[in-house]
N, C-alpha and C positions, 0 to 999 in steps of 0.2 A: 421530419424524417422519422421513420419507424425506429423503435428502440433497438431492434436487431441491427439495422443499418447504421445507427449511431455508434453502437458498440464496435461493429466491424471497422468503421471509419476511424474511431479512436485507436484501435489496435493497429490499423494500417499506418496511421501517422507516426506511430512509435517505431516503425521498421526503419532499417538503414535506407539511405537514398536509393541504392541500386534495387533493393527489394520493393520499395514503393513504386519505382519506375516499372518494374516487372508486373506488379499488380495492376497499375494503371493501364499498361499496354494490353494486358489480358481483358480487363473490363471494356476498354474501347473496342478491341477486336470482337468482343461478344455482341456489340451493337451494330457491327458492319456486316450484316448477312447479305449474301448475293441475292439479287432479285432477277430471275430469268427474264421477266418481261422487260425490265430496264436494260439488261445486258443485250437483249435482242434489238431493242430500239437503238442502242449505241452502235451495234454492229451494222445495222441498216444505214445509220447516219455516216459511219466511216466509209462504207462502200459507196454511198452517194457522193461523198467528198472526193474519194479516189477517182471515181468516174468523171466527175466534173473537172478535176485537175487534169486528167488525161485528155479530155476534150478541149482544154484551154478555156473553160468557162469559169475558172476560178483563179484569182490572183494568187501567186505563190511567192515565197521568199526563200532564197537559198540558205542552207544550213550555215554556210560561210558568213553570210550577212548577219544572220541571227546571232551566232556565237561571237562574231567580230564586234558586235555592238556592246558586248559585255566583257571583252578582254581588258585586262589591266594594261595601262600604258607602260 
């Protein structure tokens, strides 16, 4: 790790937990940049799945069944 990064890390580790969490969140967010090409592919996939479900070409499960599976007794 570069000296600057090491210094920043040492300083960050000395912060209170809430501030460290905030710094970590900001750093992680900076890595998650939207990709229009991937967004377009996901949109096309979602539309294809909706279409297939409407035509009955896709098996579906009701929300009641899904959530019921995880309900506490």
